[in-house]
C-alpha positions as CSV (number, residue, x, y, z in Angstrom):
1,M,-35.2,-18.2,58.4
2,A,-33.9,-18.8,54.9
3,I,-36.1,-19.3,51.9
4,S,-36.1,-23.0,51.1
5,T,-34.3,-24.3,48.1
6,R,-37.7,-25.1,46.5
7,F,-37.7,-21.5,45.1
8,S,-34.4,-21.8,43.3
9,V,-35.3,-25.3,42.1
10,A,-38.6,-24.0,40.8
11,V,-36.8,-21.3,38.8
12,H,-34.4,-23.9,37.5
13,I,-37.3,-26.2,36.4
14,L,-39.1,-23.4,34.6
15,T,-36.0,-22.1,32.9
16,L,-35.1,-25.6,31.8
17,V,-38.6,-26.3,30.5
18,D,-38.5,-23.0,28.6
19,R,-35.1,-23.7,27.1
20,N,-36.3,-27.1,25.9
21,R,-39.5,-25.6,24.6
22,G,-41.4,-28.1,22.3
23,E,-39.4,-31.0,23.4
24,Q,-40.4,-33.7,25.8
25,I,-38.5,-33.5,29.1
26,T,-39.0,-35.9,32.0
27,S,-38.7,-35.3,35.7
28,E,-35.7,-37.6,35.7
29,E,-33.9,-35.4,33.2
30,I,-34.8,-32.3,35.1
31,A,-33.6,-33.9,38.3
32,G,-30.3,-34.7,36.6
33,S,-29.9,-31.0,35.8
34,V,-30.9,-29.8,39.3
35,G,-29.0,-32.5,41.1
36,T,-31.8,-33.9,43.1
37,N,-34.3,-36.8,43.2
38,P,-37.1,-36.9,40.6
39,V,-39.6,-37.1,43.4
40,V,-38.6,-33.6,44.6
41,I,-39.0,-32.4,41.0
42,R,-42.4,-33.8,40.6
43,R,-43.5,-32.2,43.9
44,I,-42.3,-28.8,42.9
45,M,-43.7,-29.2,39.4
46,S,-47.1,-30.0,41.0
47,L,-47.0,-26.7,42.9
48,L,-46.0,-24.8,39.7
49,K,-48.9,-26.5,37.9
50,K,-51.3,-25.7,40.7
51,A,-50.2,-22.1,40.5
52,G,-50.9,-22.0,36.7
53,L,-47.3,-21.5,35.7
54,L,-46.6,-24.9,34.2
55,H,-48.5,-27.5,32.1
56,S,-47.4,-31.1,32.6
57,S,-49.1,-34.5,32.6
58,P,-47.8,-38.0,33.2
59,G,-46.5,-40.0,30.3
60,A,-45.2,-38.8,27.0
61,S,-46.7,-35.3,26.8
62,V,-44.7,-32.2,26.4
63,T,-44.3,-30.0,29.5
64,Y,-44.5,-26.3,28.9
65,L,-44.9,-22.9,30.5
66,T,-48.4,-21.6,30.5
67,R,-47.3,-18.1,29.6
68,D,-44.3,-16.5,27.9
69,P,-41.3,-16.3,30.2
70,E,-41.2,-12.5,30.2
71,E,-44.8,-12.7,31.7
72,I,-43.8,-14.9,34.6
73,S,-42.1,-13.0,37.5
74,L,-39.9,-14.5,40.1
75,Y,-42.5,-13.3,42.7
76,E,-45.1,-15.6,41.1
77,V,-42.7,-18.5,41.3
78,Y,-41.8,-17.7,44.9
79,R,-45.5,-17.6,45.9
80,A,-46.2,-20.8,44.0
81,V,-43.6,-22.8,46.0
82,E,-43.4,-20.9,49.3
83,G,-47.0,-19.8,49.7
84,E,-48.0,-16.9,52.0
85,K,-45.6,-17.7,54.8
86,Q,-43.5,-14.9,56.3
87,L,-39.9,-14.7,55.2
88,F,-38.7,-14.3,58.8
89,D,-39.7,-16.5,61.7
90,M,-39.8,-14.9,65.1
91,H,-38.6,-16.9,68.1
92,Q,-41.6,-17.9,70.2
93,N,-40.8,-17.8,73.9
94,P,-39.0,-14.5,74.9
95,N,-39.0,-13.8,78.6
96,P,-41.9,-11.4,79.3
97,N,-40.2,-10.4,82.6
98,C,-37.2,-9.0,80.6
99,F,-37.6,-5.6,79.0
100,V,-36.1,-6.8,75.7
101,G,-37.9,-10.1,75.8
102,A,-41.2,-8.3,76.4
103,H,-40.8,-5.9,73.4
104,I,-38.5,-7.4,70.9
105,Q,-41.2,-9.1,68.8
106,D,-43.2,-5.9,68.3
107,A,-40.0,-4.0,67.5
108,L,-38.9,-6.5,64.9
109,D,-42.3,-7.0,63.2
110,D,-42.2,-3.7,61.2
111,A,-38.6,-4.2,60.2
112,F,-39.2,-7.8,59.1
113,L,-42.4,-6.9,57.2
114,N,-40.6,-4.0,55.5
115,A,-37.7,-6.3,54.4
116,Q,-40.1,-8.9,53.0
117,R,-42.1,-6.3,51.1
118,K,-38.9,-5.0,49.5
119,M,-37.7,-8.4,48.6
120,E,-41.1,-9.2,47.0
121,A,-41.0,-5.9,45.1
122,E,-37.6,-6.8,43.7
123,L,-38.8,-10.3,42.7
124,K,-41.8,-8.7,40.8
125,K,-39.3,-6.8,38.6
126,V,-37.5,-10.0,37.4
127,S,-39.0,-12.3,34.9
128,L,-37.9,-15.8,33.8
129,Q,-36.8,-14.3,30.6
130,D,-34.4,-12.0,32.6
131,I,-33.0,-15.1,34.3
132,R,-32.5,-16.9,30.9
133,A,-30.9,-13.8,29.4
134,S,-28.6,-13.5,32.3
135,M,-27.6,-17.1,31.9
136,E,-26.9,-16.6,28.2
137,S,-24.8,-13.5,28.8
138,K,-22.7,-15.2,31.5
139,A,-22.2,-18.3,29.3
140,N,-20.6,-16.2,26.5
């Protein structure tokens, strides 16, 4: 199972908010940058706000990160929008009368869990500031 696009959209939102620090930015403007509907943006912003990564309120207030971008890891963003769900889904109805069907889920559990832990460890190493710096360097 692939990680949903909510994760990349959330990073996009936070990076855009950081880049426009101190300026008012609407969900419509963010949606224009992301290339999606403002309703999608508002839903993801709500998750980011609930996770304590973003401050926003309806109307003419300024939206801003609650911490410096170097203090916000991609792992925190991932958890904010994806929750505690497992990265890999397991098929649910293997045939218990087949040797592989009877044992495949147990055999894959450790490999899938190990892969998820490694991905999460990598996301913990990358901050929003790293993403912004990478964007800046690629733009030059």
